[in-house]
C-alpha positions in Angstrom: 3.1 0.9 9.7 4.5 3.2 7.3 7.1 4.4 9.3 10.3 3.9 7.9 9.0 2.8 4.1 9.2 5.9 3.0 9.3 6.3 -1.0 7.7 3.1 -1.6 4.5 4.0 0.5 4.4 7.2 -1.0 4.1 6.2 -3.9 1.4 3.7 -3.1 -0.6 6.4 -1.7 0.1 8.9 -4.3 -1.4 6.1 -6.4 -4.6 5.7 -4.3 -5.3 9.4 -4.4 -4.8 9.3 -8.2 -7.5 6.7 -8.7 -9.8 8.7 -5.9 -9.3 11.8 -7.4 -9.2 10.4 -11.2 -12.1 8.1 -10.9 -13.7 8.0 -8.1 -14.3 11.8 -7.9 -13.6 12.2 -11.5 -16.3 10.0 -12.9 -18.6 11.1 -9.9 -18.4 7.2 -8.4 -19.0 8.4 -5.2 -21.0 11.8 -4.8 -19.7 12.6 -1.3 -16.3 11.7 -2.1 -15.2 15.3 -3.2 -15.7 17.2 -0.2 -13.8 15.1 2.3 -11.0 15.3 -0.3 -10.7 19.1 -0.9 -11.2 19.8 3.1 -7.9 17.2 3.4 -10.1 14.9 5.6 -8.9 11.2 3.9 -6.1 9.5 5.8 -3.8 7.2 3.8 -2.8 4.3 5.9 -0.4 1.7 4.1 0.4 -1.7 5.8 3.2 -3.7 4.7 2.1 -7.0 6.4 0.4 -9.9 4.8 -0.6 -12.1 7.1 -4.0 -11.8 9.0 -3.2 -11.6 12.0 -0.6 -8.8 11.0 -3.2 -7.1 9.0 -5.9 -7.2 11.3 -3.2 -5.6 14.4 -3.0 -2.7 11.9 -6.6 -2.3 11.1 -7.4 -2.3 14.7 -4.8 1.0 15.3 -6.6 2.9 12.4 -9.7 2.2 13.7 -9.0 3.3 17.3 -7.2 6.2 15.7 -10.4 7.3 13.5 -12.3 7.2 16.5 -9.8 9.4 18.5 -10.5 12.0 15.9 -13.2 14.6 14.8 -14.5 13.8 11.3 -13.6 17.3 10.8 -10.2 16.2 11.2 -10.3 12.8 9.7 -13.7 11.8 8.3 -12.6 8.5 6.5 -9.4 6.0 6.1 -8.1 4.1 3.6 -6.5 1.2 4.8 -4.7 0.3 1.9 -1.9 -3.3 1.9 -0.1 -3.4 -1.4 2.0 -6.4 -0.2 -1.2 -8.8 0.6 -4.1 -10.1 -0.4 -3.6 -9.8 -3.8 -5.9 -13.0 -4.3 -9.5 -11.5 -4.1 -10.9 -14.6 -2.7 -8.3 -13.9 0.0 -9.4 -10.3 0.4 -13.1 -11.6 0.9 -11.7 -13.6 3.3 -9.9 -11.2 5.3 -12.9 -8.7 5.3 -14.8 -10.9 6.5 -12.6 -11.2 9.4 -12.2 -7.2 9.4 -16.0 -6.9 9.8 -15.6 -9.1 13.0 -13.2 -7.3 14.4 -15.4 -3.8 13.9 -17.9 -5.9 15.9 -15.7 -6.8 18.3 -14.3 -3.5 19.1 -17.9 -2.2 19.4 -17.6 -0.3 16.6 -20.9 -2.1 14.8 -22.9 1.0 14.1 -20.2 3.8 14.1 -18.1 2.7 11.2 -18.7 0.7 8.0 -15.7 -1.3 6.1 -16.2 -1.0 2.0 -14.4 -3.0 -0.1 -11.9 -2.1 -3.1 -9.8 -4.3 -5.0 -7.8 -4.0 -8.3 -9.3 -7.8 -9.1 -12.8 -6.8 -8.2 -15.9 -8.5 -8.9 -19.0 -8.8 -8.4 -20.8 -11.9 -7.7 -23.1 -11.6 -10.6 -20.2 -10.5 -13.3 -17.8 -12.1 -15.3 -14.3 -11.0 -14.6 -13.8 -8.9 -17.3 -16.8 -7.1 -16.8 -16.6 -2.8 -17.3 -18.6 -2.6 -14.1 -16.5 -4.3 -12.0 -14.2 -1.3 -11.6 -16.4 0.9 -9.9 -14.8 -1.1 -7.1 -11.6 -1.2 -8.5 -8.8 0.8 -6.6 -4.8 0.3 -7.4 -4.2 -2.0 -4.4 -5.8 -4.2 -1.8 -8.2 -1.2 0.5 -10.3 -0.8 2.6 -12.5 2.2 3.0 -13.1 2.8 6.9 -16.5 5.3 7.0 -18.0 7.0 9.8 -22.1 6.0 10.1 -22.7 9.4 10.9 -20.8 10.9 7.6 -23.0 8.5 5.5 -26.2 9.5 7.2 -25.1 12.9 6.3 -24.4 12.6 3.0 -27.6 10.6 2.1 -29.7 13.5 3.4 -27.5 15.5 1.3 -28.1 13.7 -1.5 -32.2 12.2 -1.7 -31.4 9.4 -4.5 -28.6 7.7 -3.2 -29.9 4.3 -4.2 -29.4 5.2 -7.4 -26.3 6.0 -7.1 -25.0 2.2 -8.2 -27.4 1.9 -11.1 -25.7 5.2 -12.2 -21.8 3.7 -11.5 -23.1 1.1 -14.0 -24.1 3.2 -16.8 -21.1 5.2 -16.0 -18.5 2.3 -16.9 -20.7 1.0 -19.4 -20.4 4.4 -21.2 -16.7 4.9 -20.6 -15.4 0.8 -21.5 -12.3 -0.5 -21.1 -10.2 1.7 -23.5 -11.8 4.8 -21.6 -11.1 3.2 -18.1 -7.5 2.5 -19.2 -7.2 5.8 -20.1 -7.5 6.8 -16.5 -4.3 5.6 -15.8 -5.2 4.6 -12.1 -3.4 1.3 -11.2 -0.6 0.9 -9.3 2.6 2.1 -10.5 5.0 0.0 -12.3 7.7 -1.7 -10.2 6.2 -0.5 -7.1 4.3 -3.2 -5.5 2.3 -3.6 -8.9 -0.2 -6.7 -8.2 0.0 -9.4 -11.0 -2.9 -9.4 -13.6 
């Protein structure tokens, strides 16, 4: 997928890693993220495809690759599509197909797919609500998670259901200026998405 793309893909991965470390881990939006990051168990997969069929083929490859490895080697994958799925509604359509693929491949109950997008918007939120930023990544991204890892993390964090509310309060305290100061968007000139 990213073979031959070189420096551009490296920049996409670096942007995504910065976002993970500065926002997700730095703001403690996901209490489980730090441990897999420090153990180098996060895999960054960049696809340059834009059409659904090609994207699904790449996603299938990444799901199989994740299944083939032990969680101690690769716990989770961030599947990043910097050139496609810029429209959030289109991204949601693709997410539905991705979940159908997951089920068709027999990975339901094995993996989950979480969605992250530069223009992420919760159904009950306005487009400019700061709380949307909890799920805003530099590029359209599917987070491939192991169900077993989620179960272990929830057992270690007794009030997992409170994470969402805590994140909303964190973002409201941070505000748009604080979010902008984190500098966790796509790099200028490297697949930067339109506002």
